[in-house]
N, C-alpha and C positions, 0 to 999 in steps of 0.2 A: 169684349175680350180686346184690346190692342195688338193693331198690324206691325210684324215685323219684319223691317225690311233683311234682304238673305241677298247674297250674290252666290250665282255659281259657280264652284270650284272646280268644277271635273263633270263631264260627260258621259254615258256609258251607252253603248248602243247594245239594245240586246236582243234585237229583231228586227224584222223588215219596219216594223211601223210602233215598237216598245224603245222607249230610254229612261235610264234613269238618270238623275237630276242629283247631284251631292252639291250643298250650300255650306256655307263659311257659319253655319253654327249647329249645336243639336242639342234634340231637345229629349226632355225627360217623359216618356210615355209608355202606355203598355199597350205591345203588339193588338194590334186591328183596332186602336185608334184613329183618329185621320185630321189632318190640317186642313184650314179651308186656302187656297191656293189662290191669290190676286194676279190674273195675267193683266198689268194695265193696260188701260184703255181696250181689253175686250170684252172680259166678265172672271166672277171668281166660283171659284168650282171647290168641290172636295174631293180630296187623294189620300189615301190610306199613307202610313209612313212605311214605308220598307226597308232604311234605317235610320237609327238616330238622326241621322242629317242627309235623310236622301227620302227620295219618292219616283214611283216606279209607273214612267203613264205611257198609256196607247193612243197612237192620234185619233180620234173616235170623230172630234166635231171640231169647230172655230177656237174654240178654248187652249188645246190641247195640241190642237195646228199650230197655234202662236206659241205657245208652250217650244215645241220642240223644235221650232225655228230658233229658239234662245240660241245662244253661244254659252263659252267658258266669259266669264267677269257681266254677262247679263242677269238682272235683277227681277227678284217675286216680292210680293207679299202676304205672309204667313201669320194666320188666326189660327191659336191653337194651342196644342194638342186639344179632340173634341170631343166625348162619345163614353162609351165604354167599350172598355178591348176585351179581350180574350182570358177566361180566368178559369183554368186546367184545375180540377176540384181531386181528380183522382187518377195519374197518371199510371199507365202508360196510355197514350194518347194516338189515335189514328186521322193524322190529316188527309183531307182528300180536296187537292188543289187543282183548279182548270182554268186556262190561260194568264191571264192576268192578275186572277186571281191567286194566285201565288203570294203577291206582292207583300201581304198582312201576314202570311203566315213563315213566309221566310224566319223573322225576326222570331215569331214564336216557338217555332222549331228549333235557333238555336237557344233559346230560353229554357227549350223541356232535350236540351240535349240528353242522347240514351236513351230515355222516353218517349221516345219520337215514331210512328213509323208512316210513312208518306208516300199516299197516292197521286202521283203529279200526271195534267193532262194540257196536251194544245193537241192542236190542227196537224202538225209537223213538229219532228224532232228541232229544225229552226227557231220551231215559238217555245220550247220549252226553257221556261222560267227558274234560276235560281236551282241549277240542278245539284253543282258540288255543295251549296248550303243545308239542303235538304242532305245530302248523300252524307255530309261530314256530322249529323245530327243524330241519325240514327240508317234504319234502313228503305231502301228505295223502290217501289214501283213507276213506273211509268209506262202510262200509253199515248199511242195518237192518232189519231182518227185514221191516217191514211199507211198509217205501219211500220214508217218511218226509221221507227226508234220503241224497243218497247211492243207492249201489247197494242194487236190493232182494233182499235176500238174506245168507246165511254172511257172514261173512269169508273165507274159503277160497275161495269165489268170486274171489276177485280174484288168487288165489294166482299162479295160469299168467299175468295180465298182467302183472306188475313183473317189471323188469329193470335190474341194474345193483350187484348185492348181495352180500355175501362169507359173509354168516351170516345166522341170523334167529333173533330171541327171540321169546320169546311168554308171556302168563300169561292166563289167561281159564277159561269152560268147558273140562273136562279130555277133552271129547270134541276137542271143536274144538282143541286142542294136540295129541293124538294124529292127527288130520289132516293141521296140518300137520309132527310128524314121518316122518309117510308121506310127505309132501310133501318134506320138506327130503333125505330117505334116498334119493327115487327122482332126485332131482338132486343129490347129493352137496355139498351145502353144511354144514356145521356148526351146529347147534343149540344150545339154551338154553331152559330149560322150569322157571317158579315155578310147583312144589305147590302143593297145598293140603291137607294133610291133621290129623288130628285130635293136636294137638300139647297136651301134656301141662305137662312141665317146662322144656322150652324150650333142656334145658343135652344133653341124648344119657344118660341115665340110665333113664328109665324105660317107653322100647320101644313108646309107644302110639303111634308115626308112622314107625313102619319101613314100607318099603316091598317088595311080594314078586319074586322069590325073592332080593334080593341082601342083605335085611333092613338096609338105608341107611336112618339116621334124617332124617327131613326134617326135622328140628329144626336139626341141627348137620351132618350132610355137607350138608344140604339148607339153604333151600327151592328152591335154582336148582339146575337138573342138567342135563348134556350131553344132547343125545339117544340119542347112543350109549348112555350106562346105563339109557336107559326102554324100549330096543326092545322085550326079554320083560318079562314079568310083569303084573299090575293096572294100567299105564298107563293110561287109557280106558278101562280094563276097570271096578270097584271100588276104593272104597275103606276104611277102616274104621273103625267108629263106634266111641263111648265104651268097648264091651263088648270092643271086639278081635272082631266078628262084622261079615262082607262083609258093602257094601253095593253095588249094583250103579250104576253111574252114567248 
């Protein structure tokens, strides 16, 4: 797929190290799909769409640092959208969002308005993302590690307290999602998870993003997978870096 040049039209600082970049083109997408973002002269990386015309970026490495240094009027190259998004079959749905994992879940919450319960977690109150978007879509439960807002503790603390949903959809730290999967399995509730893996090509050719032991490609078979597909293997245990080496989570 060709690279579309987009111009940054607005930048919103979400927290100390997270920004949302809006650009001059809107994409038709299913919430949970991603685009390959080319930061010229640096790298090309996958980013979930948090809006039809926006991506939300946490500064964690060279590419995201270079992106966060751009200003309004700067340009990016974008390929996509790619992959499979979230497909809720039987709402209402419980969303479990941790940290920047809230980015692909916010447009899903808006699409399912009034059929959503959200657990939104972050380390501190200042790092909570899209609080108003989730609140306007349904009921919202907040957790923070330091207790500065909502429940003090991890998002999974609240799973046993919430009733009235038919599916669970989650995105966030993988160890958190593994515990959400375990909860969903015991409860007998269908679940979906958005995985973060090293993605290079975006179209299923290079195999850099394959998960063990199934060999499913996160770039094209995912990034959203049903919980049943992730019961065995590397989910919540390890991922592979750019060299293919296992990195424990």
